[in-house]
C-alpha positions in Angstrom: 99.2 77.8 110.2 96.0 78.3 112.1 92.7 78.3 110.4 90.7 81.4 111.4 87.3 80.5 112.9 84.5 82.8 113.8 83.2 80.9 116.8 79.5 81.0 117.8 78.7 82.9 121.0 78.4 80.2 123.7 75.5 82.1 125.4 74.1 80.2 128.3 76.5 77.3 127.6 79.6 79.5 128.3 82.3 77.7 130.2 83.5 81.0 131.7 80.0 81.9 132.8 79.5 78.4 134.3 82.6 78.7 136.5 82.2 82.5 137.3 80.4 81.7 140.5 82.5 78.6 141.4 84.9 79.4 144.2 87.4 76.9 142.8 87.2 78.3 139.3 88.7 76.4 136.4 92.2 75.4 135.5 93.9 76.7 132.4 93.8 74.0 129.7 97.0 72.1 129.0 98.4 69.9 126.2 96.1 66.9 125.6 93.0 68.5 127.1 89.8 68.4 124.9 87.8 71.6 124.8 84.4 72.3 123.1 83.0 75.2 121.2 80.3 75.9 118.7 80.9 76.9 115.0 78.0 77.5 112.7 75.7 75.5 115.0 78.0 72.4 115.2 79.9 71.2 118.2 83.7 71.4 117.7 86.1 69.5 119.9 89.7 70.8 120.0 92.7 68.9 121.4 94.9 71.5 123.1 98.5 71.7 122.0 99.4 75.0 123.7 97.7 77.7 125.8 98.8 81.3 125.5 97.1 84.4 127.1 93.6 83.0 127.4 93.6 81.2 124.0 94.1 77.5 123.3 95.8 76.4 120.1 95.0 72.9 119.0 93.7 70.3 116.5 90.0 69.8 115.6 89.5 66.2 116.7 85.7 66.0 116.4 82.8 67.8 114.6 79.4 66.9 115.8 76.0 67.8 114.6 74.1 69.6 117.4 70.8 68.3 116.0 71.4 64.6 116.3 74.9 64.0 117.7 76.2 62.5 114.4 79.9 62.8 113.8 81.0 64.8 110.8 84.3 64.8 108.8 83.8 68.5 107.8 81.4 71.4 108.6 81.5 74.6 106.7 85.2 75.4 106.2 86.4 73.3 109.1 87.7 69.7 108.6 89.1 67.2 111.1 92.8 67.8 111.7 92.6 71.6 111.2 94.7 73.7 113.7 92.6 76.5 115.3 92.8 79.1 118.0 90.0 78.9 120.6 89.7 81.8 123.1 88.4 81.0 126.6 85.4 83.3 125.9 84.3 81.0 123.1 84.5 77.7 125.0 81.1 76.1 125.5 79.7 73.2 127.5 78.3 70.4 125.4 74.6 69.7 125.2 73.3 66.6 126.8 71.8 64.2 124.3 69.0 61.9 125.4 70.7 58.4 125.6 67.2 56.7 125.8 66.9 57.5 122.0 70.1 55.8 121.1 69.8 52.4 119.4 72.3 49.8 120.5 
């Protein structure tokens, strides 16, 4: 059973918007692809299992705090391993974190 998710509007980070002016466009996601979206401010990565009519179905494989890039086991009602539906319109590019602030 899929968990219903109210995805955040990707706004300026929209994958569809990003590729709208690209003459090549983008390929439909396939099994094994990892997609990103936003939910309640967090970054959610989804591993695609199936793609049907503009919607990817897959497993939540990462939840990441947008503030500091820290990995989470759960966020709101989402937990790692949940199966969700991710429409193309909700897909978002991931923010770039400043690697110079990382401690090795």
